[in-house]
Wavefront OBJ file of the C-alpha trace (Angstrom):
o trace
v -54.877 -22.045 -42.574
v -51.358 -21.354 -43.776
v -49.193 -19.703 -41.140
v -45.917 -17.791 -41.167
v -44.104 -18.919 -38.042
v -41.016 -17.553 -36.332
v -39.392 -20.137 -34.046
v -37.199 -18.427 -31.430
v -34.759 -20.028 -29.007
v -31.212 -19.666 -27.749
v -30.740 -23.364 -28.480
v -30.303 -24.463 -32.082
v -27.780 -26.134 -34.382
v -24.804 -26.400 -34.379
v -25.481 -26.819 -30.649
v -26.836 -30.319 -29.977
v -29.687 -31.331 -27.692
v -33.346 -32.234 -27.402
v -34.659 -28.683 -27.867
v -32.461 -28.136 -30.931
v -33.636 -31.381 -32.531
v -37.275 -30.621 -31.691
v -37.172 -27.178 -33.337
v -35.487 -28.485 -36.490
v -37.727 -31.530 -36.958
v -41.029 -29.766 -36.331
v -39.973 -26.882 -38.606
v -39.257 -29.289 -41.456
v -42.625 -31.015 -41.012
v -44.491 -27.693 -40.880
v -42.749 -26.611 -44.101
v -43.848 -29.898 -45.689
v -47.417 -29.038 -44.665
v -47.232 -25.749 -46.572
v -46.372 -23.271 -43.806
v -43.492 -20.818 -43.811
v -41.012 -21.215 -40.946
v -37.992 -19.104 -40.012
v -35.790 -19.647 -36.971
v -34.178 -16.926 -34.866
v -31.263 -17.762 -32.570
v -27.949 -16.223 -31.549
v -24.662 -16.680 -33.367
v -22.464 -19.694 -32.713
v -18.812 -18.826 -33.281
v -18.383 -17.822 -36.918
v -21.938 -18.823 -37.803
v -23.614 -15.431 -38.107
v -26.136 -13.843 -40.432
v -28.722 -15.740 -42.462
v -28.309 -19.416 -43.372
v -30.542 -21.745 -45.361
v -31.006 -25.341 -44.231
v -32.852 -28.234 -45.883
v -36.089 -27.339 -47.723
v -35.381 -23.622 -47.493
v -35.549 -23.425 -43.688
v -34.144 -19.944 -43.020
v -32.161 -19.362 -39.828
v -31.236 -15.923 -38.492
v -28.046 -16.219 -36.412
v -28.095 -12.869 -34.617
v -24.869 -11.322 -33.333
v -26.066 -11.388 -29.721
v -23.702 -11.786 -26.780
v -24.206 -15.032 -24.826
v -24.389 -14.701 -21.063
v -24.519 -18.156 -19.428
v -24.954 -21.731 -20.657
v -25.533 -20.677 -24.307
v -28.227 -18.166 -23.294
v -28.186 -14.580 -24.554
v -27.750 -11.689 -22.146
v -31.266 -10.578 -21.085
v -31.929 -6.972 -22.118
v -35.727 -7.015 -22.736
v -36.062 -3.925 -24.969
v -32.803 -3.699 -26.961
v -33.747 -6.703 -29.120
v -36.966 -5.026 -30.340
v -35.512 -3.397 -33.508
v -34.129 -6.636 -34.957
v -37.158 -8.756 -33.950
v -39.503 -6.158 -35.467
v -37.464 -6.046 -38.684
v -37.490 -9.858 -39.042
v -41.226 -10.108 -38.364
v -41.994 -7.448 -40.976
v -39.591 -8.869 -43.579
v -40.922 -12.410 -43.177
v -44.556 -11.283 -42.617
v -44.730 -13.356 -39.433
v -48.168 -14.192 -38.019
v -47.107 -16.408 -35.070
v -44.042 -16.226 -32.812
v -43.261 -19.597 -31.238
v -40.768 -19.548 -28.348
v -39.012 -22.662 -27.048
v -37.523 -23.465 -23.619
v -38.025 -21.699 -20.302
v -34.250 -21.167 -20.154
v -34.171 -19.158 -23.415
v -34.011 -15.389 -22.905
v -34.370 -14.808 -26.658
v -37.659 -16.747 -26.703
v -39.122 -14.732 -23.835
v -37.999 -11.413 -25.309
v -39.384 -12.278 -28.751
v -42.764 -13.194 -27.247
v -42.720 -9.951 -25.228
v -42.107 -7.975 -28.430
v -44.735 -10.033 -30.246
v -47.272 -8.954 -27.638
v -46.231 -5.324 -28.231
v -46.643 -5.709 -32.013
v -49.948 -7.543 -31.743
v -48.545 -10.817 -33.117
v -49.949 -14.020 -31.642
v -47.525 -16.053 -29.532
v -47.099 -19.731 -28.629
v -44.625 -21.182 -26.137
v -43.303 -24.737 -25.752
v -41.982 -25.682 -22.308
v -39.413 -28.483 -22.446
v -38.412 -28.583 -18.757
v -39.608 -29.179 -15.209
v -38.841 -26.819 -12.324
v -39.189 -26.981 -8.561
v -40.774 -24.408 -6.272
v -38.490 -24.201 -3.233
v -34.968 -23.111 -4.221
v -34.077 -19.506 -5.059
v -33.278 -20.273 -8.703
v -36.673 -21.914 -9.286
v -38.556 -19.101 -7.523
v -36.940 -16.452 -9.723
v -37.375 -18.503 -12.911
v -41.020 -19.236 -12.109
v -41.767 -15.560 -11.466
v -40.203 -14.568 -14.772
v -42.112 -17.360 -16.540
v -45.376 -16.092 -15.046
v -44.614 -12.628 -16.406
v -43.618 -13.949 -19.832
v -46.631 -16.238 -20.260
v -49.171 -13.715 -18.976
v -49.760 -12.489 -22.523
v -49.022 -15.745 -24.359
v -51.915 -17.058 -26.449
v -51.184 -20.741 -25.879
v -48.618 -23.018 -24.221
v -47.486 -26.475 -25.321
v -45.939 -28.987 -22.913
v -44.273 -32.286 -23.819
v -45.993 -34.381 -21.121
v -48.961 -34.235 -18.741
v -46.587 -33.929 -15.790
v -44.960 -30.971 -17.522
v -48.410 -29.435 -18.098
v -49.281 -29.616 -14.395
v -45.875 -28.178 -13.503
v -46.192 -25.261 -15.950
v -49.776 -24.476 -14.931
v -48.721 -24.203 -11.277
v -45.514 -22.262 -11.958
v -47.057 -19.743 -14.340
v -50.492 -19.548 -12.702
v -52.163 -20.421 -16.004
v -55.540 -21.882 -16.858
v -54.913 -25.559 -17.812
v -57.285 -25.081 -20.761
v -54.685 -22.781 -22.322
v -52.040 -25.541 -22.200
v -51.855 -28.457 -24.656
v -49.797 -31.633 -24.359
v -47.877 -32.569 -27.500
v -45.027 -35.047 -26.869
v -41.653 -35.075 -28.523
v -40.974 -37.592 -31.277
v -38.112 -39.428 -32.933
v -37.128 -39.923 -36.545
v -37.295 -43.722 -36.438
v -35.527 -44.024 -39.795
v -32.381 -42.675 -38.105
v -32.624 -45.052 -35.123
v -32.894 -48.587 -36.437
v -31.713 -51.737 -34.607
v -28.584 -53.639 -35.628
v -28.026 -56.638 -33.289
v -24.865 -57.589 -35.201
v -23.063 -54.639 -33.577
v -23.594 -56.070 -30.091
v -20.956 -58.113 -28.288
v -21.703 -61.847 -28.259
v -19.801 -62.421 -25.010
v -20.548 -59.329 -22.913
v -23.542 -57.262 -21.879
v -23.141 -53.584 -22.690
v -24.932 -50.812 -20.817
v -25.111 -47.504 -22.733
v -25.562 -44.045 -21.216
v -25.881 -40.972 -23.451
v -26.478 -37.821 -21.474
v -25.067 -34.482 -20.434
v -22.855 -35.178 -17.431
v -24.440 -32.704 -15.039
v -26.108 -32.971 -11.629
v -29.645 -32.862 -13.055
v -28.928 -35.945 -15.167
v -27.989 -38.015 -12.091
v -24.286 -38.445 -12.840
v -23.627 -38.903 -9.099
v -25.976 -41.906 -9.096
v -24.109 -43.310 -12.072
v -20.822 -43.010 -10.175
v -22.252 -45.271 -7.466
v -23.744 -47.797 -9.894
v -20.760 -48.487 -12.170
v -18.297 -50.010 -9.658
v -20.991 -52.130 -8.016
v -22.251 -53.636 -11.291
v -18.704 -54.220 -12.542
v -17.899 -56.030 -9.294
v -20.983 -58.262 -9.483
v -20.787 -59.070 -13.206
v -17.485 -59.602 -14.988
v -19.194 -59.640 -18.381
v -20.894 -56.217 -18.100
v -19.280 -53.162 -19.698
v -20.327 -49.504 -19.894
v -20.294 -47.035 -22.805
v -20.902 -43.438 -21.721
v -21.488 -40.679 -24.261
v -21.740 -37.045 -23.243
v -19.750 -34.316 -21.571
v -20.148 -31.868 -18.723
v -18.741 -30.719 -15.388
v -19.523 -34.059 -13.719
v -17.352 -36.038 -16.112
v -14.423 -35.793 -13.692
v -16.382 -37.898 -11.161
v -16.706 -40.759 -13.657
v -13.022 -40.468 -14.559
v -12.132 -40.782 -10.878
v -14.356 -43.870 -10.512
v -12.735 -45.490 -13.536
v -9.271 -44.678 -12.181
v -9.890 -45.757 -8.579
v -11.500 -49.088 -9.495
v -9.198 -49.771 -12.483
v -12.047 -50.064 -14.983
v -10.344 -48.563 -18.030
v -11.060 -51.675 -20.123
v -14.735 -51.831 -19.068
v -15.887 -48.198 -18.997
v -15.597 -46.110 -22.163
v -15.985 -42.337 -21.858
v -16.694 -41.103 -25.377
v -17.109 -37.421 -24.567
v -19.551 -35.322 -26.575
v -21.303 -37.410 -29.257
v -22.722 -35.662 -32.379
v -26.394 -36.473 -32.883
v -25.601 -38.133 -36.206
v -23.431 -40.676 -34.331
v -25.837 -41.411 -31.462
v -27.413 -44.356 -33.265
v -23.981 -45.909 -33.911
v -23.312 -45.824 -30.159
v -26.754 -47.090 -29.144
v -26.708 -50.195 -31.350
v -23.592 -51.430 -29.532
v -25.605 -51.794 -26.314
v -28.073 -54.247 -24.821
v -29.376 -51.961 -22.055
v -29.872 -48.192 -21.966
v -29.612 -46.482 -18.587
v -31.122 -43.078 -17.738
v -30.406 -41.722 -14.231
v -32.024 -38.274 -14.546
v -33.301 -36.557 -11.410
v -35.867 -34.556 -13.385
v -37.211 -34.934 -16.924
v -40.190 -33.457 -18.745
v -40.078 -36.125 -21.473
v -36.582 -37.592 -22.173
v -36.181 -38.141 -25.905
v -33.053 -40.247 -25.257
v -35.055 -43.222 -23.984
v -37.285 -43.120 -27.088
v -34.212 -43.181 -29.351
v -32.795 -46.097 -27.349
v -36.053 -48.075 -27.545
v -36.212 -47.389 -31.282
v -32.778 -49.033 -31.549
v -34.091 -52.063 -29.649
v -32.418 -51.547 -26.265
v -34.036 -52.494 -22.964
v -34.504 -49.174 -21.145
v -33.946 -48.581 -17.439
v -34.844 -45.159 -16.079
v -35.570 -43.261 -12.922
v -39.260 -42.736 -12.207
v -39.222 -38.940 -12.430
v -41.245 -36.245 -14.197
v -42.895 -37.301 -17.428
v -40.725 -40.412 -17.979
v -43.470 -42.921 -16.943
v -45.685 -41.532 -19.737
v -43.165 -42.057 -22.526
v -42.850 -45.811 -23.173
v -45.071 -48.874 -22.622
v -44.184 -50.798 -19.411
v -42.829 -53.768 -21.374
v -40.114 -51.565 -22.896
v -38.921 -49.829 -19.736
v -38.019 -50.696 -16.149
v -38.606 -47.794 -13.759
v -36.848 -47.233 -10.450
v -36.697 -44.562 -7.809
v -33.714 -42.195 -8.185
v -31.418 -44.049 -5.785
v -28.417 -46.308 -6.299
v -30.052 -49.323 -4.620
v -33.285 -49.098 -6.655
v -31.428 -48.656 -9.948
v -29.097 -51.570 -9.144
v -32.134 -53.803 -8.632
v -33.623 -52.762 -11.980
v -30.310 -53.350 -13.757
v -30.042 -56.810 -12.175
v -33.512 -57.664 -13.523
v -32.545 -56.482 -17.005
v -29.277 -58.472 -16.943
v -31.194 -61.566 -15.817
v -33.726 -61.124 -18.651
v -30.880 -60.825 -21.143
v -29.106 -63.932 -19.856
v -32.331 -65.953 -19.946
v -33.125 -64.555 -23.417
v -36.368 -62.987 -22.233
v -35.642 -59.651 -23.904
v -38.107 -58.253 -26.461
v -37.177 -58.562 -30.117
v -35.437 -55.285 -31.066
v -37.233 -55.059 -34.407
v -40.620 -55.357 -32.673
v -39.613 -52.543 -30.307
v -38.534 -50.382 -33.218
v -41.788 -50.922 -35.102
v -43.940 -50.029 -32.091
v -41.919 -46.903 -31.264
v -42.108 -45.865 -34.922
v -45.907 -45.950 -34.700
v -46.061 -44.194 -31.326
v -43.916 -41.150 -32.083
v -43.661 -39.361 -35.420
v -42.741 -35.750 -36.130
v -45.522 -35.601 -38.711
v -48.061 -36.207 -35.937
v -46.399 -33.585 -33.720
v -46.555 -31.055 -36.567
v -50.217 -31.865 -37.245
v -51.155 -31.336 -33.596
v -49.087 -28.152 -33.399
v -50.889 -26.898 -36.503
v -54.193 -27.342 -34.638
v -52.829 -25.089 -31.884
v -51.803 -22.489 -34.487
v -55.272 -22.588 -36.056
v -56.898 -22.097 -32.654
v -54.613 -19.182 -31.800
v -55.080 -17.549 -35.205
v -58.884 -17.752 -34.939
v -58.976 -16.007 -31.559
v -59.964 -12.313 -31.610
v -57.013 -9.942 -31.265
v -56.523 -8.354 -27.878
v -56.944 -4.617 -27.608
v -53.862 -2.537 -26.791
v -55.149 -1.685 -23.312
v -55.758 -5.369 -22.561
v -52.283 -6.353 -23.781
v -50.711 -3.805 -21.427
v -52.822 -4.412 -18.326
v -52.332 -8.185 -18.522
v -48.845 -7.613 -17.085
v -50.478 -6.775 -13.742
v -51.331 -10.474 -13.333
v -47.672 -11.118 -12.465
v -48.114 -9.583 -8.989
v -48.820 -6.338 -7.155
v -45.218 -5.083 -7.389
v -43.573 -6.977 -10.248
v -46.694 -6.537 -12.358
v -46.517 -2.739 -12.110
v -42.787 -2.799 -12.946
v -43.352 -4.829 -16.097
v -46.331 -2.685 -17.032
v -43.959 0.292 -17.116
v -41.465 -1.770 -19.182
v -44.275 -2.770 -21.575
v -45.313 0.890 -21.970
v -41.705 1.900 -22.665
v -41.413 -0.976 -25.174
v -44.584 0.238 -26.900
v -43.257 3.802 -27.125
v -40.002 2.467 -28.600
v -42.020 0.403 -31.104
v -43.996 3.488 -32.195
v -40.734 5.434 -32.519
v -39.308 2.686 -34.788
v -42.512 2.730 -36.848
v -41.859 6.444 -37.468
v -38.077 6.230 -37.858
v -38.029 3.051 -39.998
v -41.494 2.779 -41.574
v -42.713 -0.601 -42.755
v -42.906 0.477 -46.366
v -39.133 0.986 -46.341
v -38.433 -2.616 -45.287
v -38.088 -5.078 -48.171
v -40.191 -8.218 -47.856
v -38.254 -11.480 -47.982
v -38.914 -13.809 -50.908
v -40.426 -17.120 -49.826
v -38.374 -20.185 -50.617
v -40.365 -22.312 -53.116
v -40.438 -25.657 -51.302
v -42.298 -28.693 -52.617
v -45.548 -27.716 -50.866
v -45.372 -24.232 -52.471
v -44.813 -25.751 -55.913
v -47.676 -28.227 -55.452
v -50.120 -25.587 -54.163
v -49.388 -23.332 -57.139
v -49.587 -26.117 -59.744
v -45.942 -25.713 -60.747
v -45.522 -29.285 -61.860
v -43.033 -28.802 -64.677
v -39.496 -27.500 -64.557
v -40.292 -24.668 -66.974
v -43.268 -23.469 -64.902
v -41.200 -23.559 -61.752
v -38.400 -21.605 -63.377
v -40.838 -18.982 -64.675
v -42.428 -18.645 -61.229
v -39.027 -18.197 -59.580
v -38.135 -15.541 -62.128
v -41.379 -13.673 -61.463
v -40.885 -13.811 -57.673
v -37.313 -12.578 -57.885
v -35.956 -15.631 -56.064
v -33.816 -16.623 -59.040
v -31.903 -13.341 -58.683
v -31.288 -13.975 -54.992
v -29.867 -17.425 -55.694
v -27.657 -15.973 -58.421
l 1 2 3 4 5 6 7 8 9 10 11 12 13 14 15 16 17 18 19 20 21 22 23 24 25 26 27 28 29 30 31 32 33 34 35 36 37 38 39 40 41 42 43 44 45 46 47 48 49 50 51 52 53 54 55 56 57 58 59 60 61 62 63 64 65 66 67 68 69 70 71 72 73 74 75 76 77 78 79 80 81 82 83 84 85 86 87 88 89 90 91 92 93 94 95 96 97 98 99 100 101 102 103 104 105 106 107 108 109 110 111 112 113 114 115 116 117 118 119 120 121 122 123 124 125 126 127 128 129 130 131 132 133 134 135 136 137 138 139 140 141 142 143 144 145 146 147 148 149 150 151 152 153 154 155 156 157 158 159 160 161 162 163 164 165 166 167 168 169 170 171 172 173 174 175 176 177 178 179 180 181 182 183 184 185 186 187 188 189 190 191 192 193 194 195 196 197 198 199 200 201 202 203 204 205 206 207 208 209 210 211 212 213 214 215 216 217 218 219 220 221 222 223 224 225 226 227 228 229 230 231 232 233 234 235 236 237 238 239 240 241 242 243 244 245 246 247 248 249 250 251 252 253 254 255 256 257 258 259 260 261 262 263 264 265 266 267 268 269 270 271 272 273 274 275 276 277 278 279 280 281 282 283 284 285 286 287 288 289 290 291 292 293 294 295 296 297 298 299 300 301 302 303 304 305 306 307 308 309 310 311 312 313 314 315 316 317 318 319 320 321 322 323 324 325 326 327 328 329 330 331 332 333 334 335 336 337 338 339 340 341 342 343 344 345 346 347 348 349 350 351 352 353 354 355 356 357 358 359 360 361 362 363 364 365 366 367 368 369 370 371 372 373 374 375 376 377 378 379 380 381 382 383 384 385 386 387 388 389 390 391 392 393 394 395 396 397 398 399 400 401 402 403 404 405 406 407 408 409 410 411 412 413 414 415 416 417 418 419 420 421 422 423 424 425 426 427 428 429 430 431 432 433 434 435 436 437 438 439 440 441 442 443 444 445 446 447 448 449 450 451 452 453 454 455 456 457 458
């Protein structure tokens, strides 16, 4: 099957992060497999309107007001007109939302349910069950996923977490891990210091990433080992704690704070290190440790979430999320390095390259799309009443919202009929050219002229 997919998330380039990289990489691989992919996100500064990325990947940067932490202001129904217009113009068959934090993803899936479009959701995070924030988020997730056709999680731990939070049948959840473009993360031992051992940390400096643990580890390791230095890439509200540690212990020459590191420069930072340290308090997958292992670094990480599933035991040393446990793991890694017991970085790179590829992620995601597309469409009554699964009170509230959304959708169908919306011309990527036997330049040019794409480019 060839699908027309709309990826929706508040998090995309030029913002940097694991979700952003995941959406871009899987979209490129799906395009290479012959599918059409468009991305919908909110504007970033002056980046508004429609942009084309590599291989004709179209991105809609909507002029939507952000509310908190790069997330759009939740409005539920006011985004229906633009989402409907995009889905009709691009002839979308599947809406794929990313990240439980993304309000745009949840709203797009809600509208997709109203329009009868099949929906898929990828959960990239883990949540608790006790604090107020988690309770509210989990309730909203249960409402959002009540009508979702299928859910993808990046680890088995994440699958269990999502099934419990959303009250879903585990059979409707698939596990497809993240991946890494190994060609971008290759080892280079010549960049390492011959006299010192360098520990690299690349992470957002926030509470969830264990920055407080890091503040307790740095002075202790620097006191024990005069030849150990730290390189820290990333920014966030907890950066001030690390600056205070560096100031109080006079470690300016041994602790580098690089600030925010563009993803294109991450490899250049990683290859300077011998050990990669991850102190996260919760992680669904942690792509950073895969990138570090691909560059040949010995990885030390907290034993949380889906981290134990990511790398073979010989590549990673796991510790409980405490200063004492992490110090012990770091001591073991330093000892291995001094006794030259570390694994050859090129062997690590080769094994990681075989374990995680975006092509494999795209292939497995395509299987999910095929399964969703082959399912019988839900009747209108069923799509509405499924909101009642969210709870005796909240379910009835969202049933009323769903009915209002449906009435607004019917009004838009009358006010702005489909026949008055121009269909977007598909970008002729290499898979399109191959499928249509457009092997020569002249044939391709003639096909573009017939499709009207040549006029758009002009």
